[in-house]
C-alpha positions in Angstrom: -0.1 -0.1 0.1 2.9 2.3 -0.2 3.1 4.8 -3.0 5.0 7.4 -1.6 2.3 9.5 -0.1 3.1 7.7 3.6 0.0 10.5 5.3 -2.3 9.0 2.5 -1.1 5.6 2.7 -1.6 5.3 6.9 -5.4 6.5 6.5 -6.2 3.8 3.8 -4.1 1.6 6.2 -6.4 2.7 8.9 -10.0 2.3 6.5 -9.4 -0.7 5.6 -8.8 -1.9 9.6 -12.1 -0.7 10.0 -13.3 -2.2 7.0 -12.9 -5.8 8.3 -13.1 -4.8 12.2 -17.0 -4.0 10.9 -16.8 -7.2 9.2 -15.6 -9.5 12.5 -18.1 -7.7 14.8 -20.4 -8.7 12.2 -19.3 -12.6 12.2 -19.1 -11.8 16.0 -22.9 -10.6 16.3 -24.1 -13.5 13.5 -22.9 -16.1 16.2 -24.9 -15.1 19.1 -28.1 -14.9 16.8 -27.6 -18.5 15.4 -27.0 -19.4 19.2 -30.1 -17.3 20.6 -32.8 -19.2 17.4 -30.9 -22.0 18.7 -32.0 -21.1 22.0 -35.7 -20.8 20.8 -35.9 -23.4 18.9 -35.4 -25.8 21.9 -37.2 -23.5 24.0 -40.2 -24.0 21.7 -40.1 -27.6 21.5 -40.3 -27.9 24.9 -43.3 -25.5 25.3 -45.7 -27.2 22.6 -44.1 -30.7 24.1 -45.2 -29.8 27.1 -48.3 -28.1 26.5 -50.1 -30.6 24.3 -52.4 -33.5 25.6 -50.3 -36.2 23.4 -46.8 -35.7 23.4 -44.9 -37.1 20.7 -40.9 -37.4 20.9 -41.6 -35.9 17.4 -41.6 -32.2 18.6 -38.3 -32.8 20.6 -36.7 -34.3 17.7 -38.1 -31.0 15.2 -36.4 -29.0 16.9 -32.5 -30.6 17.0 -32.8 -30.6 13.2 -32.4 -26.0 12.9 -30.6 -26.8 16.3 -28.1 -29.0 14.5 -27.6 -26.9 11.4 -27.1 -23.6 13.6 -24.9 -25.1 15.3 -22.6 -25.6 11.5 -23.7 -23.1 10.7 -21.8 -20.3 13.6 -18.9 -23.2 13.5 -18.5 -21.9 9.6 -19.5 -17.6 11.0 -16.2 -18.9 13.5 -14.5 -19.8 10.1 -14.9 -16.8 8.4 -13.8 -14.4 11.1 -10.9 -16.6 11.8 -10.0 -15.5 8.6 -11.0 -12.6 8.9 -8.9 -12.1 11.3 -5.7 -13.0 9.9 -6.5 -10.5 7.1 -6.2 -7.7 9.1 -3.3 -9.0 11.1 -1.4 -9.5 7.6 -3.0 -5.5 6.9 -1.9 -4.5 10.7 1.5 -5.8 10.1 1.6 -3.4 6.5 2.0 -6.6 4.0 1.3 -7.1 0.6 -2.1 -6.8 1.2 -5.3 -5.0 -2.0 -5.9 -1.5 -0.3 -9.9 -2.0 0.8 -9.9 -6.1 0.4 -12.3 -7.9 1.7 -10.7 -11.2 0.0 -10.1 -13.4 2.8 -10.4 -16.6 1.4 -6.6 -17.1 1.1 -6.3 -17.3 4.7 -9.4 -19.7 4.3 -7.2 -22.9 3.7 -4.8 -22.7 7.5 -8.4 -22.9 9.0 -9.5 -26.0 10.4 -12.9 -27.6 8.6 -16.3 -26.3 9.8 -16.6 -29.6 11.7 -13.6 -30.0 13.8 -14.6 -26.2 14.2 -18.1 -27.2 15.2 -16.3 -29.4 18.1 -14.4 -27.0 19.5 -14.8 -25.7 23.3 -15.6 -22.0 22.3 -19.1 -23.6 20.1 -20.1 -27.2 21.2 -20.5 -26.6 25.0 -23.2 -24.0 24.0 -24.8 -26.1 20.9 -24.4 -29.8 23.8 -25.9 -28.1 26.4 -28.8 -26.8 24.5 -29.4 -30.4 22.8 -29.0 -32.0 26.5 -31.3 -29.8 28.1 -33.9 -30.5 25.6 -33.5 -34.3 25.8 -33.9 -34.2 29.7 -36.6 -32.1 29.4 -38.1 -34.1 26.7 -37.3 -37.5 29.1 -38.7 -36.0 31.8 -42.5 -34.8 30.2 -42.3 -38.3 28.4 -41.1 -40.2 31.3 -44.6 -38.5 33.6 -47.3 -38.6 30.6 
């Protein structure tokens, strides 16, 4: 990003870092939203199962599918967030990155797979807790039937 105009280059780099920070923040926000949606699906399944005249295990199972999809999407957002953090770091260190580039694909190859990230502690504990809670409550409801 050098062109002999140090001050201009610095303002371009700062603007680039600001753009990248916005993307990284959005990834974290999307991850939080997926966790909230997953909790909503789990709570709705418990509420429906507990209030219908003839509870069915299918109500709980119906909530599990979107929860697993959200789990995998959350892992993908973490994967992209990590790649964008690497891009951010390259821009921060003034390494050769095209000004205002938001292309994180070159950094994706170094990231773990979605499935590996899905079982990482930062993602799996929340979803495992949700699934275990849903399973426990469903088991209690069906045991009482």
